[in-house]
C-alpha positions, 0 to 999 in steps of 0.5 A, a space after each residue: 460392642 454391637 459389633 462385638 455383640 453379632 459377632 458373639 452371637 454368631 459364634 454362639 450360632 457356629 457352635 450350636 449348628 455343630 453340636 446340633 449336627 454332631 452324631 454326639 451322644 450325650 446324658 446323665 442318667 440317675 441311679 434311683 431309689 433302687 440303689 443304697 442311699 449314698 449311691 443315688 445321682 445328684 446333679 447341681 446345675 450352676 453348683 458354687 456359681 451365683 446366677 441371676 435372672 430378672 422378670 424371667 427365667 426358663 428351665 429345659 431339658 430332655 428327660 428319659 423315665 426308666 420303669 426301674 422305680 416309679 416314683 420320686 422327686 426329678 429336681 429342686 428349684 431353690 432360691 438362693 436369696 429367700 430359701 424358697 423350693 419348688 419341686 417337680 415330683 413323678 408317680 408312675 404307679 398307675 394308669 397314668 403318669 402323674 408329675 406334680 409341681 410343688 411348692 415344697 413343704 407347703 401346697 401343689 402347684 400343677 398336676 400333669 395327668 400323663 398317658 402311661 404308655 404313650 409317654 413311656 414309649 417314648 425314648 425322650 421327652 420335652 420338659 419345660 418350667 417356665 417361671 413368669 415373675 413379673 407375671 406371678 405365674 409358673 408353667 410346666 410343659 411337658 411334649 406337647 402338653 402345657 399346665 400351670 398356675 396362676 397367682 404366685 407371689 414371686 420376687 422379680 430377681 432369681 437366683 435360682 439352684 436347680 438339684 436334680 435328683 438326691 439334694 439334702 435329706 430328699 432321697 427318694 429318687 426315680 430312675 430317669 435321665 435327662 440331656 441337653 439341659 437348658 436355663 435361659 432368660 436374658 442369658 441362656 446357659 446350655 449343658 449338653 452333658 456329653 463328658 463321659 467321666 467325673 464329676 464335672 459338668 461343662 457348658 457348651 463352650 466347655 467352661 466348668 459349672 456344676 458337679 454330679 454325685 454318682 453320675 452314670 453318663 450316657 455317653 458310655 452307653 453309647 460305646 460300652 456294650 451293656 450285657 443284659 441277660 444270659 439265658 442256658 437251654 440244655 436242648 438245642 435252642 434258637 434266639 431272635 428280636 422283637 423291635 416291637 415289644 422291646 422283647 428276646 426270645 428263646 426258646 427250644 421245644 419245651 419252652 420260651 424264655 422272653 425277656 424284655 429288655 426295657 424292663 428288665 423283666 423274665 417270663 418262662 413260658 412252657 408249652 402246652 404242645 412241644 413245639 412240633 419241630 425237630 430242632 437241629 441249628 434252631 434258625 427262624 425269623 419273627 413276622 411283626 406283622 402277624 406277632 408270629 415266631 417262625 422256626 424252621 430247619 431247612 434239611 435233616 440228614 437223618 429221615 424225620 416224618 415230622 413239619 420243618 416249620 411251625 409258627 409260635 402264636 406270641 400272644 397265645 404261645 399255641 403251635 401251628 405247624 406249617 411245612 413238611 418240606 426241605 431243601 436239598 442241602 443243609 444251609 449253615 450261616 445263610 443269610 435272610 429276609 422277611 419280605 411283608 409285600 409278597 408273604 415270603 421268608 428268603 435266604 441266601 447262601 449258606 453251607 452244607 455237603 461241603 459246600 458253599 451255596 450261592 442261591 436265593 430260596 424263598 418261603 411262600 408263607 401263604 401256600 407253606 412251601 419252598 421255591 429256588 428263584 432262578 430270576 437275577 440278572 447283573 453281577 453275580 454273587 460267588 458262593 459263600 456263606 457267614 454274610 449279612 443280610 438286609 433289606 432297605 425298604 425305601 429303594 425295595 433293595 437287599 445289601 449282601 455283605 461279605 462273607 466267605 467262599 470260592 467261585 467254584 464253591 467246593 469246599 476242598 478247593 479251599 476258601 477265600 474271605 469276602 470284603 465285598 457289597 452287592 445290592 439285589 433291586 428287588 423290583 427287577 431283580 438287577 444284583 449290582 456289586 457297589 464296592 470291593 475293599 481291600 483287607 489288611 487286617 485279621 479276616 472277619 466275617 459279619 453276622 446274618 443280619 445288619 442294620 440300615 438307618 439310612 440310604 448312606 451306611 449300613 451297620 453290622 458285628 464282625 468276628 474272627 471266627 477262626 479263633 476259639 475265644 474271638 470278639 465281635 466289633 460293630 462296623 459302620 460301611 458306608 453304602 457308597 464305598 465300603 470306608 468304613 468304622 469301628 464303634 463301641 468296644 468288643 463282645 466276647 464270643 466263644 466260635 468253637 462249635 459252627 452252630 454259634 451265632 451271633 446277631 444285630 437289632 436295631 430298635 428304633 423305639 428305644 434307639 439302641 442296638 442289640 446283640 443276641 450272642 448265643 455259644 454252643 458247647 457240644 452242638 446240643 446245649 447253648 448260652 444266650 447272651 443279650 447286650 445292648 448299645 446305645 444309638 447313634 454308638 461312637 468311636 474310642 475317640 468320640 467317647 471322651 471327647 467334649 468342649 474344652 474352655 474356650 478361653 480368648 476368642 480373638 483368634 477366631 473373631 479375627 479369622 471370621 472377620 478377615 475371611 467372613 467364614 463360617 464354619 469356623 466352628 470346632 470342638 477342642 477336647 481333652 479327657 480328665 483322669 483323676 490319680 489315685 492314692 494308695 497305701 499298702 497294707 498287709 491284712 493279719 490273716 494269710 500273711 503276704 498273700 494280699 497286698 491291697 491299696 487303701 481306696 474308697 469304694 467308689 469306681 476306680 481302675 483295677 477293681 472288683 467288687 463283690 458287694 452289691 452286683 458282681 462288677 470289675 474295672 479294668 486298668 483304664 476302668 472300663 466296666 469289663 463285667 461283661 468279659 465274665 462268663 457265669 463260669 469265670 465268675 464262678 472260678 474266680 469266686 471260688 479261687 478268691 474264696 480258697 486264696 483267703 480261707 486257705 493257701 488256695 483251692 487244689 485242682 481236684 477239688 475246682 473240677 469236682 465244685 464245678 464238673 461232678 459228673 464229667 470223665 477225667 480227660 474230659 474235666 481235665 481239658 474244659 479246666 484247662 480252656 476255663 483257668 486260661 480263660 480266666 487268665 486272659 481276662 484278668 490280664 485286664 487288670 493290674 496286680 491281679 495274679 492267678 498261679 498255680 503251685 503245688 497242686 492250688 490255683 490262687 489268685 494274689 492281690 497286689 498294691 495297684 488292685 483292689 478288692 472291696 471284700 478284702 478290704 472290708 477283711 483287712 478292715 475287721 480284722 485290725 480291729 479298728 472299724 472306728 478308724 475306717 467307717 465311712 469307707 466301711 460304711 461305703 463297701 457294705 452299703 454298696 448292696 447284697 454280697 454276690 448280688 444276684 448270683 444266685 449259683 448254690 456255688 456261691 452259697 458257702 461264700 455268702 455265707 462266710 461274708 455275712 457270718 462275719 458281717 452281721 454282728 460288726 454291722 449290729 455293733 456299728 449301728 449302735 455306735 453310728 447312732 450313739 455318736 449321732 452318725 445317722 446317715 450312717 446308720 440308716 445305710 449301715 441298717 439297709 446292709 443289715 436289712 439285705 442279711 436278715 430283711 426281718 431284723 428288728 434291730 435295724 428297723 428299729 434304729 433305722 427309724 430312730 435314725 430317720 426321725 433324727 434327721 426330720 426325714 419323719 415320713 420316709 420313716 413311716 414308710 420304712 416301717 410300712 414297708 417292714 411290716 408288709 414283708 413280715 406278713 408276707 413271710 411269716 404270714 401274721 401281723 408285725 407285732 409292734 407299732 410305729 408309736 411302740 417304736 419310736 417311743 
């Protein structure tokens, strides 16, 4: 028995060591009160398993907080035997963050008052709740802060039910994330949360334990690039990222957009004095120490007497002219780095005047002048552009990756793609070629920046720039030998114009990579898209890897004893897949236009969601919404709208709606390109067909595809809402129709949907209340508020349903919220009282 205990301990140690060293990213993100009630996340750690602890037990997990919602319950701990409940409540509304540990329904036991900035600036905080069952005390620790309570009456045997997020009647949930959950006493139960799909949670050995409702697995954020925001400028603009402020800047001569990637807030600042530099390429850099954004143009083809370099104070947003000097030629797609040690900004390579460049130019920020650097020794870098450049402070070295050009520097000679890496030691300016690797795939070029987080590898985005519709992929190259891996999925980029560019940034505080993709239509107007990816990023194979249950350890024990090998630990992986059951239904209108499966509106492959956030999932159930640019979304929704109400939309009408002021020849070309792009994007789904016949574009949905709005129309046209009430409620409670799609082109589509929806909602609210389906009543009232925020019918039934469910505090909050909104909109006090509504 003692031998087996030691062997099991050693096996656990090996598995624990491997997990500790593994680069895998795990965790669970909770959808909070910013989402409808039935979409909020809940996690039951032990599920139906009854785990007993004697004398003491401890719950530990890593917690990441969001500013999306600032109040609510993080978790509840129930005792299965006596029903006693403790909860952890979070309040982030004030200057400090407050955690309250309570005995539910009775009293507050612990108040933890913490520094707001310190906690929110950390990506993860360690939270530990310790129950001393014999000592009759509970301790709460958050990072290095310890809070405890004494003289709590506790039984010496505990069967905890540990519930994170929404549970029972507790629906007020903040937005937060957890990882590395551990519950320990005499025995330890560890849940790394390495899943990427499904509702089942496994422990470190792959044994299934708990369940999650509405999970948002963090592992997906390390593979799927998340589209965060899009901005447009009709004038030439530049873009950059400030990692110390978590802010993206997108500026032209008149104004600057500031987008905070952490909070999601956007600000527009109109300059008091115009940007003094006439923008041609919008090249720029940020001095994070001085908090200044520098915009510069190295060359003007036409005479220009104005400044070529100016800096923007990112606190006052005032411009300062810095330099009037130019370089001898334009340098498209040069690489660059800022050297704080000598206050210089340095650029390498570039293309202009039909020549590739190999020179280094330096802008002295103190002297405000450009100079060419000539004093390099060692290997020679051939002329090129589209190179990626990065600075590594640990060895004071510059790294230059790839690009394209030729040895002569003359464009007429032809170009070749480079897959090599040079190191420039800035201490002695010696250049060393580290490697050159063979390349048998499509030719690609890197973006101008790279990420260096250690001395073993670099990260950058690469793409085949010679295709109009291309894709950026994240590459991790070894600094030693050039071996590489492709991480994450792709980011679309339209690369027709030489001014189109992309760049990559690393925010160490948030532990995220950010990609800025700036696409130009005509070398003047541009669109900036911002994407994020959790770091460290993972490969496609790693996405679905998590430990499989170890059913028999005999072979492991024999191997361990026989060979004495310690490094035997490994993971077996499997991917959970679910198959949807579908039933063909023909709507009463439009005949054979749509054949739609009957589905629960959860995440399903080949689906389009129009209620709430516009969302599209492909045949592999991946979220590909980011592939829909604003224009593609416009075209898709217009064609869908007219496919439902008419026999499609004519080419002329589509052109008039999208390009009302363009000449006919240019409109035809734009329409053709846009339709082709839409077809290409829709090819990621099965069962969705875009056809063109009799001069009309039309969408046909076959049985393998699903659209929540079309399914909604089927239900209401069947006049049997009661038979599909749960499905109907789930569809409409996801949020406002085409939420966040504010383009006027969507107005008629929204009006059509809401005109159909509002009377049915009122009728269903009354029916669900009469049959005592109070949860459905509450969900439906929220949907009615999306259409009419001041609807008194919705308010009355919402409050009454909440009171029937003993949600008295929530009912009072709902009334106060309504009254505040009523006064904000009308300027008058709400004319009814809470008691009057409930009597």
